[in-house]
C-alpha positions as CSV (number, residue, x, y, z in Angstrom):
1,M,-27.8,15.6,8.3
2,A,-28.6,16.0,4.6
3,Q,-27.0,19.4,4.6
4,R,-23.9,18.1,6.3
5,S,-23.7,15.3,3.7
6,F,-24.1,17.8,0.9
7,L,-21.3,20.0,2.3
8,G,-19.1,17.0,2.6
9,D,-19.7,15.9,-0.9
10,L,-19.1,19.4,-2.2
11,L,-15.8,19.7,-0.4
12,T,-14.8,16.2,-1.7
13,T,-15.6,17.3,-5.2
14,I,-13.6,20.5,-4.9
15,F,-10.6,18.6,-3.4
16,E,-10.8,16.0,-6.2
17,R,-10.8,18.6,-8.9
18,R,-7.8,20.4,-7.4
19,R,-6.0,17.1,-7.1
20,Q,-6.6,16.2,-10.7
21,T,-5.6,19.7,-11.8
22,A,-2.4,19.5,-9.7
23,L,-1.6,16.1,-11.2
24,A,-2.1,17.3,-14.8
25,D,0.1,20.4,-14.1
26,D,2.9,18.5,-12.4
27,K,5.5,17.8,-15.1
28,R,8.0,16.1,-12.9
29,S,8.7,12.4,-13.4
30,I,7.3,10.0,-10.8
31,E,10.8,9.4,-9.6
32,D,11.3,13.1,-8.9
33,M,7.9,13.3,-7.2
34,C,9.0,10.4,-4.9
35,L,12.2,12.2,-4.0
36,A,10.2,15.3,-3.2
37,L,7.9,13.3,-1.0
38,L,10.8,12.0,1.0
39,D,11.9,15.6,1.7
40,A,8.3,16.9,2.3
41,E,7.8,18.3,5.8
42,G,4.1,19.5,5.8
43,E,1.5,16.8,6.5
44,V,-1.2,18.1,4.1
45,S,1.3,18.8,1.3
46,G,2.8,15.4,1.8
47,I,-0.6,13.6,1.6
48,T,-1.5,15.6,-1.5
49,L,1.8,14.6,-3.1
50,A,1.5,11.0,-2.1
51,Q,-1.9,10.8,-3.7
52,A,-0.5,12.5,-6.9
53,I,2.2,9.8,-7.0
54,L,-0.3,7.0,-6.7
55,D,-2.5,8.5,-9.3
56,R,0.5,8.9,-11.6
57,Y,1.6,5.3,-11.0
58,A,-1.9,4.1,-12.0
59,T,-1.4,5.7,-15.5
60,L,1.9,4.0,-16.2
61,S,2.5,1.4,-18.8
62,A,3.8,-2.0,-17.8
63,A,7.3,-1.0,-19.0
64,K,7.3,2.2,-17.0
65,K,6.1,0.4,-13.9
66,R,9.1,-1.9,-14.2
67,A,11.3,1.2,-14.6
68,F,9.7,2.6,-11.4
69,F,10.4,-0.6,-9.5
70,H,14.1,-0.4,-10.6
71,F,14.2,3.1,-9.3
72,L,12.9,1.9,-5.9
73,N,15.3,-1.0,-6.0
74,D,18.5,0.8,-7.0
75,Q,18.1,4.5,-6.1
76,L,16.4,4.0,-2.8
77,E,18.6,1.2,-1.5
78,I,20.6,1.0,1.7
79,D,23.6,3.3,1.8
80,V,26.2,0.6,2.5
81,D,29.0,3.1,3.4
82,A,26.7,4.9,5.9
83,L,25.6,1.5,7.3
84,E,29.2,0.4,7.9
85,A,30.1,3.7,9.5
86,A,27.0,3.5,11.8
87,T,27.8,-0.1,12.7
88,A,31.3,0.8,13.7
89,A,30.1,3.8,15.8
90,F,27.5,1.6,17.6
91,R,30.1,-1.2,18.2
92,K,32.4,1.4,19.7
93,T,29.9,3.4,21.9
94,K,26.7,1.4,22.3
95,E,25.0,4.7,22.9
96,V,21.3,5.2,22.1
97,S,22.0,7.8,19.5
98,A,24.4,5.4,17.8
99,F,21.8,2.7,17.8
100,R,19.3,5.1,16.3
101,D,21.7,6.0,13.5
102,L,22.4,2.3,12.9
103,S,18.7,1.5,12.7
104,R,18.0,4.3,10.2
105,S,21.0,3.3,8.1
106,A,19.9,-0.3,8.0
107,E,16.5,0.6,6.5
108,P,16.2,1.3,2.7
109,K,14.8,4.7,1.9
110,R,12.0,3.0,-0.1
111,Q,10.5,1.8,3.2
112,E,10.0,5.4,4.3
113,L,8.6,6.3,0.9
114,L,6.0,3.5,1.1
115,R,5.0,4.7,4.5
116,R,4.4,8.2,3.2
117,L,2.6,6.8,0.2
118,N,0.2,5.0,2.6
119,Q,-1.1,8.3,4.1
120,P,-4.0,9.2,1.7
121,P,-7.4,7.6,1.9
122,A,-7.6,4.3,0.0
123,A,-3.7,4.3,-0.3
124,T,-3.4,0.8,1.2
125,L,-5.4,-0.8,-1.6
126,A,-3.3,1.1,-4.2
127,L,-0.1,-0.2,-2.6
128,V,-1.4,-3.8,-2.5
129,T,-2.2,-3.4,-6.2
130,M,1.3,-2.0,-6.7
131,R,2.8,-5.0,-5.1
132,T,0.8,-7.3,-7.4
133,D,2.5,-5.5,-10.3
134,L,5.9,-5.9,-8.5
135,L,5.4,-9.6,-8.1
136,N,4.9,-9.9,-11.9
137,A,8.1,-7.9,-12.4
138,V,10.0,-10.1,-10.0
139,R,9.3,-13.1,-12.1
140,E,11.2,-11.5,-14.9
141,D,13.9,-9.9,-12.7
142,P,14.5,-11.6,-9.4
143,S,16.8,-8.8,-8.2
144,L,13.6,-6.8,-7.6
145,G,12.9,-9.2,-4.8
146,R,14.8,-6.8,-2.5
147,T,12.0,-4.2,-3.0
148,D,9.4,-6.9,-2.5
149,L,10.9,-7.8,0.9
150,D,10.2,-4.2,2.0
151,F,6.6,-4.5,0.8
152,Q,6.3,-7.7,2.7
153,H,7.7,-6.1,5.9
154,L,5.4,-3.1,5.8
155,L,2.2,-5.0,4.7
156,R,2.7,-7.5,7.5
157,S,2.6,-4.6,10.0
158,W,-0.3,-2.9,8.3
159,F,-2.3,-6.1,8.2
160,N,-1.5,-7.1,11.8
161,R,-4.5,-9.2,13.1
162,G,-5.1,-6.6,15.7
163,F,-6.2,-4.2,12.9
164,L,-8.6,-6.7,11.3
165,V,-12.3,-6.7,11.8
166,L,-14.3,-10.0,12.0
167,R,-17.5,-9.8,10.0
168,Q,-20.1,-12.5,9.3
169,I,-20.6,-13.7,5.7
170,S,-24.1,-14.6,4.6
171,W,-26.1,-14.8,1.4
172,Q,-27.0,-11.1,2.0
173,T,-23.3,-10.1,1.9
174,P,-22.5,-7.7,-1.1
175,A,-22.0,-9.6,-4.3
176,S,-18.5,-8.1,-4.8
177,I,-17.3,-9.9,-1.6
178,L,-19.0,-13.2,-2.5
179,E,-17.4,-13.1,-5.9
180,K,-14.0,-12.9,-4.3
181,I,-14.8,-15.8,-2.0
182,V,-15.8,-17.9,-5.0
183,E,-12.6,-16.9,-6.9
184,Y,-10.0,-17.2,-4.1
185,E,-11.2,-19.9,-1.7
186,A,-8.3,-22.4,-1.7
187,V,-8.9,-24.8,1.1
188,H,-12.4,-25.9,0.0
189,A,-12.8,-24.8,-3.6
190,I,-16.2,-23.4,-4.5
191,Q,-17.5,-24.6,-7.8
192,D,-20.2,-21.9,-8.5
193,W,-22.8,-19.7,-7.0
194,N,-25.1,-22.6,-6.2
195,D,-22.3,-24.3,-4.3
196,L,-21.6,-21.1,-2.4
197,R,-25.4,-20.7,-1.6
198,R,-25.5,-24.3,-0.2
199,R,-22.6,-23.4,2.2
200,L,-24.1,-20.1,3.4
201,Y,-27.8,-20.6,3.3
202,P,-28.4,-23.1,6.2
203,E,-29.5,-21.2,9.3
204,D,-27.4,-23.4,11.6
205,R,-24.2,-22.5,9.7
206,R,-22.1,-19.4,10.4
207,C,-19.2,-18.1,8.2
208,F,-16.9,-15.3,9.1
209,A,-14.1,-13.4,7.4
210,F,-11.5,-10.8,8.4
211,F,-11.6,-7.4,6.8
212,H,-9.2,-4.5,6.9
213,P,-10.6,-1.1,7.8
214,A,-8.5,0.5,5.0
215,L,-9.9,-1.8,2.3
216,V,-13.6,-1.2,1.7
217,D,-15.4,-4.6,1.2
218,D,-12.2,-6.4,0.5
């Protein structure tokens, strides 16, 4: 078991170094990387590129993140002409192929990009963080709300209750989780750690929370 763990750690380290080297050597803009990801056909190469994009995004300044959101909003928008043509074709024939073309035309390209970005490990948390940045940008430019609608659509499907795991919360739960409960509890605000302890400590009291498998301790 220890040998297997050592081998796994070694392979992870090698992969991480290769990924960091590839990111440093890739001189393309994040926008060009996204366009390449949309055209990528290989699964492994697609996952590697998706991770590189998420890593690149994490290094961007606030201004460059806003520029990236405008790229998603404007360059990966619905092709209205193609949608109108697909609508006319479906109205005329009602064939399955026409319906497929209509469905594809009605979806902004950024939705497919977000799906592909969600392939690497821990990508879901990175995209949740990205949406937090997007919400801040929407306050300054409401037109970016079109992109946020796509984030909402996909996050609702990814966080479907069927994917969530119910776990008990106790005083022995990791502090990182308890801190979030203290900070974000909205229905019955928690004043401090002593207040939280009073709620969790009684043996006849049970508290539970839903967790997403893609988000570690979150």
